[in-house]
N, C-alpha and C positions, 0 to 999 in steps of 0.2 A: 878898167883895170882891176876893179874888185871882183867882177865876174871871171876874168881870166884866172886870178889867184885862186878863186874857189874851184875852178875846173882843174887847175894843177893839183891842189890839195886833194880833191876827190880822186883824181888820177893816182896820185901817190898811194892813197889809202887803199884803193883797189889793187893797184899793180902790185904793191909790196905785201898784200895779204894782211894789213893791219887794221882792216875796217871792222873786225870783230863780228858782232852779232849781225849787223847790217849786211855784211858780206855773205855770212852763213845762210841768210834768208833769201839771197839773190843768187840765182844760178849764173855761172859764167857762161858767156857766149862761147868759149873755148872748151866746155863740157859737152862733147858731141853725143847725141842720142841715136845716131844712125850706125850702121856697120862700118862705114869708111867716112873719111872727111877730107877736105881740101880747103886750105886758105891760102890767100896770096897777100903778099905785102909788097908795097911800092917804095922803094929805098932811094934816098938821095944818091946820085951817081958817085959822089965823093965819100960816101959813108959805107960802101959796100964791105970794106975790110971789117969796119966796126960791127956790121950786122952779122957777118960770117963768123967773127970772134964770139959774138953773144950765142950763136947757133952752136959753136963748138962747146961752149961753157955749158949749155943746156944739155948737150949730149953727155959731157963729162959728169955733170951733176946726176943725170938720170942713171948712168951706169954705175956711179959710186953709191947710189941710195941703197939702203937696207930694204926698202919697200918693194916687194915683188912686181906691184903694177908700174912702178917707175921703169924698171928694166923691161917690162913688156912694151911700154910706150917707146922706148928707145929702138926696140926690134922691129916695130911697125912703121916708123916715122922716117920719112925720106923728104930731104928738101932739095928743090931744084931752081936753078937761076935760068930764066927765058934768055935766049939769045937776042931777042928783040928788046928794044927799049919801051918803057911805059910813058905815061903822060910827063911832059917836062923833062924827057930824057931819063927819068927814073929807072932803076933796076927792077925787075920783078922777080920775086922769090916765091915759089909755090911749094907749100908744104902739102905732102900727100901722106895720109895716115890710113893704112889698110892692114889689119883691121884696128878699129878704134878699141881702146880700153874704156869700156862704158863707165861713165861716171867720173872718169879722170879729167882733171883741168889741164888743158894743153896751153894755158896762157905763159908765154915766155917769161914774162916778169914775175909772175907767181912761182914758176919752177926756179928761176934765177934766185929770188929771194929766199926759197926753201934751202937750196943747196949751198948758196953763198951768202948767208945772212950779214956777214961783215961788210961785203962789197955791195949789198943790195942797192943803195942809194947811188953809188957811182954806175953800176950796171944799168939802173933805171934811166939815169941821165943820158948814158950812151945811147939806150934803146930810143928813147923819145927824140934824141938828137939825129938819129938815122932817118926819120921820116920828114918828107916835106910837109909843111902846114897845110891843112890839118892832117894828123896821122891818117894814112889811108890803107885800106886792105879789105879784103871780102872774105867771108866765112861761108861754107856750104856743107851741109850734111848730105851724104849721098847714099843712095840705095841702088844696088846693082840690077840693072834692067837685063843685061844679056852679057856673058863672058864669051866672046868670040873664039877663044881658044878651046872651048870645050864643046 
């Protein structure tokens, strides 16, 4: 029980961007170094509306931001939902980012906390509640091998 509490607290600190110096020293796995990126999230089938609401909030936050890199992020980020189900009937959401804004943190929880600080805790709880235990997803940096259209 004590370990679970520690994991939850650590997740909140990192996810909400309040880890201070420790977070500044640790690079986010959602800060991609390649030219393009893809990540997949497996969402509980009954939580797809919650997850899609969070994606819309991220979009709204990016577009409303005064930071030019946030607007660039919105321009190059597309989210797809697979028509097939994933493990345990989960819904599969695929984010395709092309091109990546180098050095930008694409963490949904960090972006939500930045754009909606007063709602950050409730949004984080909704985010965590959308994933089957343990939270599942895959991150990939991608390099173009061949563009068959050219």
